[in-house]
mmCIF file of the N, C-alpha and C atoms, coordinates in Angstrom:
data_MODEL
# 
_entry.id   MODEL 
# 
loop_
_atom_site.group_PDB 
_atom_site.id 
_atom_site.type_symbol 
_atom_site.label_atom_id 
_atom_site.label_alt_id 
_atom_site.label_comp_id 
_atom_site.label_asym_id 
_atom_site.label_entity_id 
_atom_site.label_seq_id 
_atom_site.pdbx_PDB_ins_code 
_atom_site.Cartn_x 
_atom_site.Cartn_y 
_atom_site.Cartn_z 
_atom_site.occupancy 
_atom_site.B_iso_or_equiv 
_atom_site.pdbx_formal_charge 
_atom_site.auth_seq_id 
_atom_site.auth_comp_id 
_atom_site.auth_asym_id 
_atom_site.auth_atom_id 
_atom_site.pdbx_PDB_model_num 
ATOM 1   N N  . UNK A 1 1  ? 91.282  123.270 107.102 1.00 0.00 ? 1  UNK A N  1 
ATOM 2   C CA . UNK A 1 1  ? 92.609  122.606 106.404 1.00 0.00 ? 1  UNK A CA 1 
ATOM 3   C C  . UNK A 1 1  ? 92.707  123.624 105.102 1.00 0.00 ? 1  UNK A C  1 
ATOM 4   N N  . UNK A 1 2  ? 93.843  123.997 104.645 1.00 0.00 ? 2  UNK A N  1 
ATOM 5   C CA . UNK A 1 2  ? 93.614  124.338 103.244 1.00 0.00 ? 2  UNK A CA 1 
ATOM 6   C C  . UNK A 1 2  ? 93.526  122.830 102.220 1.00 0.00 ? 2  UNK A C  1 
ATOM 7   N N  . UNK A 1 3  ? 93.245  123.339 101.027 1.00 0.00 ? 3  UNK A N  1 
ATOM 8   C CA . UNK A 1 3  ? 93.480  122.431 100.208 1.00 0.00 ? 3  UNK A CA 1 
ATOM 9   C C  . UNK A 1 3  ? 94.228  122.636 98.912  1.00 0.00 ? 3  UNK A C  1 
ATOM 10  N N  . UNK A 1 4  ? 95.589  121.770 99.077  1.00 0.00 ? 4  UNK A N  1 
ATOM 11  C CA . UNK A 1 4  ? 96.462  122.173 98.016  1.00 0.00 ? 4  UNK A CA 1 
ATOM 12  C C  . UNK A 1 4  ? 96.782  121.334 96.974  1.00 0.00 ? 4  UNK A C  1 
ATOM 13  N N  . UNK A 1 5  ? 96.635  122.044 95.562  1.00 0.00 ? 5  UNK A N  1 
ATOM 14  C CA . UNK A 1 5  ? 96.598  121.203 94.479  1.00 0.00 ? 5  UNK A CA 1 
ATOM 15  C C  . UNK A 1 5  ? 98.121  121.241 94.150  1.00 0.00 ? 5  UNK A C  1 
ATOM 16  N N  . UNK A 1 6  ? 99.017  120.125 93.679  1.00 0.00 ? 6  UNK A N  1 
ATOM 17  C CA . UNK A 1 6  ? 100.057 120.814 92.778  1.00 0.00 ? 6  UNK A CA 1 
ATOM 18  C C  . UNK A 1 6  ? 100.206 120.285 91.111  1.00 0.00 ? 6  UNK A C  1 
ATOM 19  N N  . UNK A 1 7  ? 100.968 121.137 90.621  1.00 0.00 ? 7  UNK A N  1 
ATOM 20  C CA . UNK A 1 7  ? 100.988 120.681 88.893  1.00 0.00 ? 7  UNK A CA 1 
ATOM 21  C C  . UNK A 1 7  ? 102.392 120.570 88.912  1.00 0.00 ? 7  UNK A C  1 
ATOM 22  N N  . UNK A 1 8  ? 102.876 119.371 88.454  1.00 0.00 ? 8  UNK A N  1 
ATOM 23  C CA . UNK A 1 8  ? 104.560 119.269 87.924  1.00 0.00 ? 8  UNK A CA 1 
ATOM 24  C C  . UNK A 1 8  ? 104.503 119.741 86.374  1.00 0.00 ? 8  UNK A C  1 
ATOM 25  N N  . UNK A 1 9  ? 104.621 121.184 86.110  1.00 0.00 ? 9  UNK A N  1 
ATOM 26  C CA . UNK A 1 9  ? 104.624 121.199 84.668  1.00 0.00 ? 9  UNK A CA 1 
ATOM 27  C C  . UNK A 1 9  ? 106.024 121.511 84.213  1.00 0.00 ? 9  UNK A C  1 
ATOM 28  N N  . UNK A 1 10 ? 107.075 121.155 84.522  1.00 0.00 ? 10 UNK A N  1 
ATOM 29  C CA . UNK A 1 10 ? 108.546 120.780 84.685  1.00 0.00 ? 10 UNK A CA 1 
ATOM 30  C C  . UNK A 1 10 ? 108.838 120.528 82.948  1.00 0.00 ? 10 UNK A C  1 
ATOM 31  N N  . UNK A 1 11 ? 109.577 121.290 82.218  1.00 0.00 ? 11 UNK A N  1 
ATOM 32  C CA . UNK A 1 11 ? 109.942 121.101 81.128  1.00 0.00 ? 11 UNK A CA 1 
ATOM 33  C C  . UNK A 1 11 ? 109.349 121.434 80.020  1.00 0.00 ? 11 UNK A C  1 
ATOM 34  N N  . UNK A 1 12 ? 108.182 122.230 80.073  1.00 0.00 ? 12 UNK A N  1 
ATOM 35  C CA . UNK A 1 12 ? 107.003 122.490 79.216  1.00 0.00 ? 12 UNK A CA 1 
ATOM 36  C C  . UNK A 1 12 ? 107.304 123.765 79.477  1.00 0.00 ? 12 UNK A C  1 
ATOM 37  N N  . UNK A 1 13 ? 107.303 124.590 77.722  1.00 0.00 ? 13 UNK A N  1 
ATOM 38  C CA . UNK A 1 13 ? 107.220 126.127 77.780  1.00 0.00 ? 13 UNK A CA 1 
ATOM 39  C C  . UNK A 1 13 ? 105.688 126.702 77.359  1.00 0.00 ? 13 UNK A C  1 
ATOM 40  N N  . UNK A 1 14 ? 105.668 127.609 78.078  1.00 0.00 ? 14 UNK A N  1 
ATOM 41  C CA . UNK A 1 14 ? 104.508 128.512 77.736  1.00 0.00 ? 14 UNK A CA 1 
ATOM 42  C C  . UNK A 1 14 ? 103.661 128.188 76.194  1.00 0.00 ? 14 UNK A C  1 
ATOM 43  N N  . UNK A 1 15 ? 102.576 127.544 76.390  1.00 0.00 ? 15 UNK A N  1 
ATOM 44  C CA . UNK A 1 15 ? 101.323 128.058 77.431  1.00 0.00 ? 15 UNK A CA 1 
ATOM 45  C C  . UNK A 1 15 ? 101.144 126.476 77.872  1.00 0.00 ? 15 UNK A C  1 
ATOM 46  N N  . UNK A 1 16 ? 102.232 125.380 77.851  1.00 0.00 ? 16 UNK A N  1 
ATOM 47  C CA . UNK A 1 16 ? 101.892 124.048 78.459  1.00 0.00 ? 16 UNK A CA 1 
ATOM 48  C C  . UNK A 1 16 ? 101.747 124.517 79.866  1.00 0.00 ? 16 UNK A C  1 
ATOM 49  N N  . UNK A 1 17 ? 102.261 124.971 80.902  1.00 0.00 ? 17 UNK A N  1 
ATOM 50  C CA . UNK A 1 17 ? 101.765 124.854 82.364  1.00 0.00 ? 17 UNK A CA 1 
ATOM 51  C C  . UNK A 1 17 ? 100.965 125.363 82.503  1.00 0.00 ? 17 UNK A C  1 
ATOM 52  N N  . UNK A 1 18 ? 100.374 126.528 81.847  1.00 0.00 ? 18 UNK A N  1 
ATOM 53  C CA . UNK A 1 18 ? 98.969  127.535 82.066  1.00 0.00 ? 18 UNK A CA 1 
ATOM 54  C C  . UNK A 1 18 ? 97.861  126.207 81.672  1.00 0.00 ? 18 UNK A C  1 
ATOM 55  N N  . UNK A 1 19 ? 97.960  125.930 80.752  1.00 0.00 ? 19 UNK A N  1 
ATOM 56  C CA . UNK A 1 19 ? 96.832  124.468 80.202  1.00 0.00 ? 19 UNK A CA 1 
ATOM 57  C C  . UNK A 1 19 ? 96.799  123.387 81.120  1.00 0.00 ? 19 UNK A C  1 
ATOM 58  N N  . UNK A 1 20 ? 97.860  123.110 81.719  1.00 0.00 ? 20 UNK A N  1 
ATOM 59  C CA . UNK A 1 20 ? 98.088  122.117 83.114  1.00 0.00 ? 20 UNK A CA 1 
ATOM 60  C C  . UNK A 1 20 ? 97.441  122.830 84.056  1.00 0.00 ? 20 UNK A C  1 
ATOM 61  N N  . UNK A 1 21 ? 97.609  123.883 84.504  1.00 0.00 ? 21 UNK A N  1 
ATOM 62  C CA . UNK A 1 21 ? 97.106  124.510 85.484  1.00 0.00 ? 21 UNK A CA 1 
ATOM 63  C C  . UNK A 1 21 ? 95.485  124.734 85.403  1.00 0.00 ? 21 UNK A C  1 
ATOM 64  N N  . UNK A 1 22 ? 94.857  125.912 84.150  1.00 0.00 ? 22 UNK A N  1 
ATOM 65  C CA . UNK A 1 22 ? 93.537  125.450 83.681  1.00 0.00 ? 22 UNK A CA 1 
ATOM 66  C C  . UNK A 1 22 ? 92.793  124.161 83.639  1.00 0.00 ? 22 UNK A C  1 
ATOM 67  N N  . UNK A 1 23 ? 93.238  122.847 83.242  1.00 0.00 ? 23 UNK A N  1 
ATOM 68  C CA . UNK A 1 23 ? 92.582  121.809 83.577  1.00 0.00 ? 23 UNK A CA 1 
ATOM 69  C C  . UNK A 1 23 ? 92.319  121.559 85.050  1.00 0.00 ? 23 UNK A C  1 
ATOM 70  N N  . UNK A 1 24 ? 93.423  121.648 85.836  1.00 0.00 ? 24 UNK A N  1 
ATOM 71  C CA . UNK A 1 24 ? 93.398  121.286 86.990  1.00 0.00 ? 24 UNK A CA 1 
ATOM 72  C C  . UNK A 1 24 ? 92.644  122.204 88.203  1.00 0.00 ? 24 UNK A C  1 
ATOM 73  N N  . UNK A 1 25 ? 92.494  123.217 87.534  1.00 0.00 ? 25 UNK A N  1 
ATOM 74  C CA . UNK A 1 25 ? 91.314  124.144 88.442  1.00 0.00 ? 25 UNK A CA 1 
ATOM 75  C C  . UNK A 1 25 ? 89.588  123.743 87.562  1.00 0.00 ? 25 UNK A C  1 
ATOM 76  N N  . UNK A 1 26 ? 89.526  123.048 86.665  1.00 0.00 ? 26 UNK A N  1 
ATOM 77  C CA . UNK A 1 26 ? 88.176  123.053 86.052  1.00 0.00 ? 26 UNK A CA 1 
ATOM 78  C C  . UNK A 1 26 ? 87.782  121.578 86.724  1.00 0.00 ? 26 UNK A C  1 
ATOM 79  N N  . UNK A 1 27 ? 88.549  120.471 87.435  1.00 0.00 ? 27 UNK A N  1 
ATOM 80  C CA . UNK A 1 27 ? 88.514  119.543 88.469  1.00 0.00 ? 27 UNK A CA 1 
ATOM 81  C C  . UNK A 1 27 ? 88.339  119.690 89.884  1.00 0.00 ? 27 UNK A C  1 
ATOM 82  N N  . UNK A 1 28 ? 89.022  120.647 90.005  1.00 0.00 ? 28 UNK A N  1 
ATOM 83  C CA . UNK A 1 28 ? 89.107  121.392 91.714  1.00 0.00 ? 28 UNK A CA 1 
ATOM 84  C C  . UNK A 1 28 ? 88.679  122.184 92.065  1.00 0.00 ? 28 UNK A C  1 
ATOM 85  N N  . UNK A 1 29 ? 88.797  122.967 93.426  1.00 0.00 ? 29 UNK A N  1 
ATOM 86  C CA . UNK A 1 29 ? 88.560  124.254 93.807  1.00 0.00 ? 29 UNK A CA 1 
ATOM 87  C C  . UNK A 1 29 ? 89.787  123.690 94.777  1.00 0.00 ? 29 UNK A C  1 
ATOM 88  N N  . UNK A 1 30 ? 90.632  124.442 94.582  1.00 0.00 ? 30 UNK A N  1 
ATOM 89  C CA . UNK A 1 30 ? 91.918  124.292 95.907  1.00 0.00 ? 30 UNK A CA 1 
ATOM 90  C C  . UNK A 1 30 ? 91.724  125.507 96.359  1.00 0.00 ? 30 UNK A C  1 
ATOM 91  N N  . UNK A 1 31 ? 92.536  125.524 97.461  1.00 0.00 ? 31 UNK A N  1 
ATOM 92  C CA . UNK A 1 31 ? 92.582  127.112 98.249  1.00 0.00 ? 31 UNK A CA 1 
ATOM 93  C C  . UNK A 1 31 ? 94.159  127.712 97.775  1.00 0.00 ? 31 UNK A C  1 
ATOM 94  N N  . UNK A 1 32 ? 94.960  126.996 97.877  1.00 0.00 ? 32 UNK A N  1 
ATOM 95  C CA . UNK A 1 32 ? 96.359  126.933 97.348  1.00 0.00 ? 32 UNK A CA 1 
ATOM 96  C C  . UNK A 1 32 ? 96.344  125.902 96.041  1.00 0.00 ? 32 UNK A C  1 
ATOM 97  N N  . UNK A 1 33 ? 97.447  126.660 95.331  1.00 0.00 ? 33 UNK A N  1 
ATOM 98  C CA . UNK A 1 33 ? 98.120  125.516 94.228  1.00 0.00 ? 33 UNK A CA 1 
ATOM 99  C C  . UNK A 1 33 ? 99.295  125.890 93.949  1.00 0.00 ? 33 UNK A C  1 
ATOM 100 N N  . UNK A 1 34 ? 100.262 124.993 94.125  1.00 0.00 ? 34 UNK A N  1 
ATOM 101 C CA . UNK A 1 34 ? 101.395 124.941 93.550  1.00 0.00 ? 34 UNK A CA 1 
ATOM 102 C C  . UNK A 1 34 ? 102.026 124.486 92.520  1.00 0.00 ? 34 UNK A C  1 
ATOM 103 N N  . UNK A 1 35 ? 102.800 125.208 91.350  1.00 0.00 ? 35 UNK A N  1 
ATOM 104 C CA . UNK A 1 35 ? 102.681 125.037 89.936  1.00 0.00 ? 35 UNK A CA 1 
ATOM 105 C C  . UNK A 1 35 ? 104.649 125.218 89.877  1.00 0.00 ? 35 UNK A C  1 
ATOM 106 N N  . UNK A 1 36 ? 104.984 123.986 89.613  1.00 0.00 ? 36 UNK A N  1 
ATOM 107 C CA . UNK A 1 36 ? 106.499 123.814 89.108  1.00 0.00 ? 36 UNK A CA 1 
ATOM 108 C C  . UNK A 1 36 ? 106.498 124.176 87.894  1.00 0.00 ? 36 UNK A C  1 
ATOM 109 N N  . UNK A 1 37 ? 107.239 124.843 87.541  1.00 0.00 ? 37 UNK A N  1 
ATOM 110 C CA . UNK A 1 37 ? 107.775 125.258 85.852  1.00 0.00 ? 37 UNK A CA 1 
ATOM 111 C C  . UNK A 1 37 ? 109.534 125.416 85.793  1.00 0.00 ? 37 UNK A C  1 
ATOM 112 N N  . UNK A 1 38 ? 109.947 125.110 84.600  1.00 0.00 ? 38 UNK A N  1 
ATOM 113 C CA . UNK A 1 38 ? 111.521 124.870 84.651  1.00 0.00 ? 38 UNK A CA 1 
ATOM 114 C C  . UNK A 1 38 ? 112.159 126.257 83.909  1.00 0.00 ? 38 UNK A C  1 
ATOM 115 N N  . UNK A 1 39 ? 111.182 127.255 83.684  1.00 0.00 ? 39 UNK A N  1 
ATOM 116 C CA . UNK A 1 39 ? 111.604 128.194 83.138  1.00 0.00 ? 39 UNK A CA 1 
ATOM 117 C C  . UNK A 1 39 ? 110.913 129.562 83.446  1.00 0.00 ? 39 UNK A C  1 
ATOM 118 N N  . UNK A 1 40 ? 111.188 130.979 83.354  1.00 0.00 ? 40 UNK A N  1 
ATOM 119 C CA . UNK A 1 40 ? 110.878 131.867 83.743  1.00 0.00 ? 40 UNK A CA 1 
ATOM 120 C C  . UNK A 1 40 ? 109.261 132.843 83.063  1.00 0.00 ? 40 UNK A C  1 
ATOM 121 N N  . UNK A 1 41 ? 109.677 132.288 82.033  1.00 0.00 ? 41 UNK A N  1 
ATOM 122 C CA . UNK A 1 41 ? 108.759 132.936 80.499  1.00 0.00 ? 41 UNK A CA 1 
ATOM 123 C C  . UNK A 1 41 ? 107.207 131.799 81.403  1.00 0.00 ? 41 UNK A C  1 
ATOM 124 N N  . UNK A 1 42 ? 107.333 130.858 81.222  1.00 0.00 ? 42 UNK A N  1 
ATOM 125 C CA . UNK A 1 42 ? 106.582 129.904 81.925  1.00 0.00 ? 42 UNK A CA 1 
ATOM 126 C C  . UNK A 1 42 ? 105.937 130.316 83.420  1.00 0.00 ? 42 UNK A C  1 
ATOM 127 N N  . UNK A 1 43 ? 106.693 131.049 84.173  1.00 0.00 ? 43 UNK A N  1 
ATOM 128 C CA . UNK A 1 43 ? 106.270 130.725 85.613  1.00 0.00 ? 43 UNK A CA 1 
ATOM 129 C C  . UNK A 1 43 ? 105.348 132.274 85.328  1.00 0.00 ? 43 UNK A C  1 
ATOM 130 N N  . UNK A 1 44 ? 105.959 133.296 84.727  1.00 0.00 ? 44 UNK A N  1 
ATOM 131 C CA . UNK A 1 44 ? 104.969 134.600 84.292  1.00 0.00 ? 44 UNK A CA 1 
ATOM 132 C C  . UNK A 1 44 ? 103.889 134.149 83.419  1.00 0.00 ? 44 UNK A C  1 
ATOM 133 N N  . UNK A 1 45 ? 103.843 133.369 82.819  1.00 0.00 ? 45 UNK A N  1 
ATOM 134 C CA . UNK A 1 45 ? 102.458 133.113 82.485  1.00 0.00 ? 45 UNK A CA 1 
ATOM 135 C C  . UNK A 1 45 ? 101.522 132.487 83.182  1.00 0.00 ? 45 UNK A C  1 
ATOM 136 N N  . UNK A 1 46 ? 101.922 131.713 84.058  1.00 0.00 ? 46 UNK A N  1 
ATOM 137 C CA . UNK A 1 46 ? 101.398 131.230 84.491  1.00 0.00 ? 46 UNK A CA 1 
ATOM 138 C C  . UNK A 1 46 ? 100.718 132.231 86.165  1.00 0.00 ? 46 UNK A C  1 
ATOM 139 N N  . UNK A 1 47 ? 101.639 133.060 86.370  1.00 0.00 ? 47 UNK A N  1 
ATOM 140 C CA . UNK A 1 47 ? 101.260 133.607 87.444  1.00 0.00 ? 47 UNK A CA 1 
ATOM 141 C C  . UNK A 1 47 ? 100.206 134.990 87.098  1.00 0.00 ? 47 UNK A C  1 
ATOM 142 N N  . UNK A 1 48 ? 99.977  135.349 85.507  1.00 0.00 ? 48 UNK A N  1 
ATOM 143 C CA . UNK A 1 48 ? 99.284  136.439 85.133  1.00 0.00 ? 48 UNK A CA 1 
ATOM 144 C C  . UNK A 1 48 ? 97.772  135.573 85.093  1.00 0.00 ? 48 UNK A C  1 
ATOM 145 N N  . UNK A 1 49 ? 97.955  134.090 84.376  1.00 0.00 ? 49 UNK A N  1 
ATOM 146 C CA . UNK A 1 49 ? 96.768  133.650 84.518  1.00 0.00 ? 49 UNK A CA 1 
ATOM 147 C C  . UNK A 1 49 ? 95.655  133.650 85.886  1.00 0.00 ? 49 UNK A C  1 
ATOM 148 N N  . UNK A 1 50 ? 96.860  133.250 87.087  1.00 0.00 ? 50 UNK A N  1 
ATOM 149 C CA . UNK A 1 50 ? 96.296  132.263 88.053  1.00 0.00 ? 50 UNK A CA 1 
ATOM 150 C C  . UNK A 1 50 ? 95.889  134.409 89.020  1.00 0.00 ? 50 UNK A C  1 
ATOM 151 N N  . UNK A 1 51 ? 96.220  135.110 88.737  1.00 0.00 ? 51 UNK A N  1 
ATOM 152 C CA . UNK A 1 51 ? 95.658  136.754 88.936  1.00 0.00 ? 51 UNK A CA 1 
ATOM 153 C C  . UNK A 1 51 ? 94.860  137.128 88.438  1.00 0.00 ? 51 UNK A C  1 
ATOM 154 N N  . UNK A 1 52 ? 94.447  136.329 87.232  1.00 0.00 ? 52 UNK A N  1 
ATOM 155 C CA . UNK A 1 52 ? 93.601  136.671 86.294  1.00 0.00 ? 52 UNK A CA 1 
ATOM 156 C C  . UNK A 1 52 ? 92.113  136.018 87.068  1.00 0.00 ? 52 UNK A C  1 
ATOM 157 N N  . UNK A 1 53 ? 92.553  135.124 87.680  1.00 0.00 ? 53 UNK A N  1 
ATOM 158 C CA . UNK A 1 53 ? 91.545  133.904 88.365  1.00 0.00 ? 53 UNK A CA 1 
ATOM 159 C C  . UNK A 1 53 ? 91.107  134.329 89.608  1.00 0.00 ? 53 UNK A C  1 
ATOM 160 N N  . UNK A 1 54 ? 91.944  135.626 90.302  1.00 0.00 ? 54 UNK A N  1 
ATOM 161 C CA . UNK A 1 54 ? 91.571  135.844 91.268  1.00 0.00 ? 54 UNK A CA 1 
ATOM 162 C C  . UNK A 1 54 ? 92.847  135.673 92.722  1.00 0.00 ? 54 UNK A C  1 
ATOM 163 N N  . UNK A 1 55 ? 93.586  135.340 92.058  1.00 0.00 ? 55 UNK A N  1 
ATOM 164 C CA . UNK A 1 55 ? 94.609  134.420 93.476  1.00 0.00 ? 55 UNK A CA 1 
ATOM 165 C C  . UNK A 1 55 ? 95.535  135.261 93.587  1.00 0.00 ? 55 UNK A C  1 
ATOM 166 N N  . UNK A 1 56 ? 95.804  135.444 95.025  1.00 0.00 ? 56 UNK A N  1 
ATOM 167 C CA . UNK A 1 56 ? 97.277  136.052 95.445  1.00 0.00 ? 56 UNK A CA 1 
ATOM 168 C C  . UNK A 1 56 ? 98.386  135.251 94.987  1.00 0.00 ? 56 UNK A C  1 
ATOM 169 N N  . UNK A 1 57 ? 99.420  135.970 93.678  1.00 0.00 ? 57 UNK A N  1 
ATOM 170 C CA . UNK A 1 57 ? 100.556 134.843 93.872  1.00 0.00 ? 57 UNK A CA 1 
ATOM 171 C C  . UNK A 1 57 ? 101.912 135.323 94.022  1.00 0.00 ? 57 UNK A C  1 
ATOM 172 N N  . UNK A 1 58 ? 102.580 134.309 93.982  1.00 0.00 ? 58 UNK A N  1 
ATOM 173 C CA . UNK A 1 58 ? 104.014 134.782 94.551  1.00 0.00 ? 58 UNK A CA 1 
ATOM 174 C C  . UNK A 1 58 ? 104.995 133.604 93.582  1.00 0.00 ? 58 UNK A C  1 
ATOM 175 N N  . UNK A 1 59 ? 106.250 134.144 93.380  1.00 0.00 ? 59 UNK A N  1 
ATOM 176 C CA . UNK A 1 59 ? 106.971 133.036 92.448  1.00 0.00 ? 59 UNK A CA 1 
ATOM 177 C C  . UNK A 1 59 ? 108.436 133.267 93.268  1.00 0.00 ? 59 UNK A C  1 
ATOM 178 N N  . UNK A 1 60 ? 109.060 131.628 93.178  1.00 0.00 ? 60 UNK A N  1 
ATOM 179 C CA . UNK A 1 60 ? 110.415 131.505 93.995  1.00 0.00 ? 60 UNK A CA 1 
ATOM 180 C C  . UNK A 1 60 ? 110.929 130.392 93.330  1.00 0.00 ? 60 UNK A C  1 
ATOM 181 N N  . UNK A 1 61 ? 112.447 131.243 93.120  1.00 0.00 ? 61 UNK A N  1 
ATOM 182 C CA . UNK A 1 61 ? 113.481 130.364 92.289  1.00 0.00 ? 61 UNK A CA 1 
ATOM 183 C C  . UNK A 1 61 ? 113.798 129.477 93.167  1.00 0.00 ? 61 UNK A C  1 
ATOM 184 N N  . UNK A 1 62 ? 113.635 128.538 92.905  1.00 0.00 ? 62 UNK A N  1 
ATOM 185 C CA . UNK A 1 62 ? 114.543 126.938 93.477  1.00 0.00 ? 62 UNK A CA 1 
ATOM 186 C C  . UNK A 1 62 ? 115.187 126.595 92.561  1.00 0.00 ? 62 UNK A C  1 
ATOM 187 N N  . UNK A 1 63 ? 116.802 126.680 92.684  1.00 0.00 ? 63 UNK A N  1 
ATOM 188 C CA . UNK A 1 63 ? 117.573 126.345 91.909  1.00 0.00 ? 63 UNK A CA 1 
ATOM 189 C C  . UNK A 1 63 ? 117.454 126.675 90.643  1.00 0.00 ? 63 UNK A C  1 
ATOM 190 N N  . UNK A 1 64 ? 117.248 125.937 89.870  1.00 0.00 ? 64 UNK A N  1 
ATOM 191 C CA . UNK A 1 64 ? 117.022 126.109 88.189  1.00 0.00 ? 64 UNK A CA 1 
ATOM 192 C C  . UNK A 1 64 ? 115.728 126.056 88.065  1.00 0.00 ? 64 UNK A C  1 
ATOM 193 N N  . UNK A 1 65 ? 114.446 125.834 89.064  1.00 0.00 ? 65 UNK A N  1 
ATOM 194 C CA . UNK A 1 65 ? 113.272 125.634 88.808  1.00 0.00 ? 65 UNK A CA 1 
ATOM 195 C C  . UNK A 1 65 ? 112.367 127.073 89.414  1.00 0.00 ? 65 UNK A C  1 
ATOM 196 N N  . UNK A 1 66 ? 110.966 127.077 89.441  1.00 0.00 ? 66 UNK A N  1 
ATOM 197 C CA . UNK A 1 66 ? 110.169 128.320 89.717  1.00 0.00 ? 66 UNK A CA 1 
ATOM 198 C C  . UNK A 1 66 ? 109.521 127.482 90.132  1.00 0.00 ? 66 UNK A C  1 
ATOM 199 N N  . UNK A 1 67 ? 108.740 127.803 91.319  1.00 0.00 ? 67 UNK A N  1 
ATOM 200 C CA . UNK A 1 67 ? 107.562 127.399 92.066  1.00 0.00 ? 67 UNK A CA 1 
ATOM 201 C C  . UNK A 1 67 ? 106.187 128.691 92.065  1.00 0.00 ? 67 UNK A C  1 
ATOM 202 N N  . UNK A 1 68 ? 105.406 128.438 91.463  1.00 0.00 ? 68 UNK A N  1 
ATOM 203 C CA . UNK A 1 68 ? 104.276 129.439 91.248  1.00 0.00 ? 68 UNK A CA 1 
ATOM 204 C C  . UNK A 1 68 ? 103.508 128.949 92.554  1.00 0.00 ? 68 UNK A C  1 
ATOM 205 N N  . UNK A 1 69 ? 103.112 129.722 93.964  1.00 0.00 ? 69 UNK A N  1 
ATOM 206 C CA . UNK A 1 69 ? 102.204 129.364 94.972  1.00 0.00 ? 69 UNK A CA 1 
ATOM 207 C C  . UNK A 1 69 ? 101.226 130.513 94.640  1.00 0.00 ? 69 UNK A C  1 
ATOM 208 N N  . UNK A 1 70 ? 99.808  130.499 94.840  1.00 0.00 ? 70 UNK A N  1 
ATOM 209 C CA . UNK A 1 70 ? 99.113  130.898 94.384  1.00 0.00 ? 70 UNK A CA 1 
ATOM 210 C C  . UNK A 1 70 ? 98.154  130.319 95.565  1.00 0.00 ? 70 UNK A C  1 
ATOM 211 N N  . UNK A 1 71 ? 97.303  131.338 95.896  1.00 0.00 ? 71 UNK A N  1 
ATOM 212 C CA . UNK A 1 71 ? 96.266  131.366 97.014  1.00 0.00 ? 71 UNK A CA 1 
ATOM 213 C C  . UNK A 1 71 ? 95.034  131.654 96.634  1.00 0.00 ? 71 UNK A C  1 
ATOM 214 N N  . UNK A 1 72 ? 93.878  131.112 96.693  1.00 0.00 ? 72 UNK A N  1 
ATOM 215 C CA . UNK A 1 72 ? 92.689  131.476 96.105  1.00 0.00 ? 72 UNK A CA 1 
ATOM 216 C C  . UNK A 1 72 ? 91.809  132.472 97.827  1.00 0.00 ? 72 UNK A C  1 
ATOM 217 N N  . UNK A 1 73 ? 90.982  132.879 97.547  1.00 0.00 ? 73 UNK A N  1 
ATOM 218 C CA . UNK A 1 73 ? 90.421  133.595 98.300  1.00 0.00 ? 73 UNK A CA 1 
ATOM 219 C C  . UNK A 1 73 ? 89.086  132.397 98.881  1.00 0.00 ? 73 UNK A C  1 
ATOM 220 N N  . UNK A 1 74 ? 88.691  132.063 100.161 1.00 0.00 ? 74 UNK A N  1 
ATOM 221 C CA . UNK A 1 74 ? 87.425  131.071 100.193 1.00 0.00 ? 74 UNK A CA 1 
ATOM 222 C C  . UNK A 1 74 ? 86.036  131.731 100.211 1.00 0.00 ? 74 UNK A C  1 
# 
């Protein structure tokens, strides 16, 4: 079973969402992480950070929000 961690970073601009993701990864080792942000620059910042941590990342635009989905290798 996949261990998914969700981070709600709505309303924050970069680097706020990335800092929240970093803090979440310090506490847990998920196989999947979903981060919801309110703007494209924050989504790209989170994507770059997560890819640097070895995750496969995709971004989906959902209305006015962006969902960053990261899958980590086991």
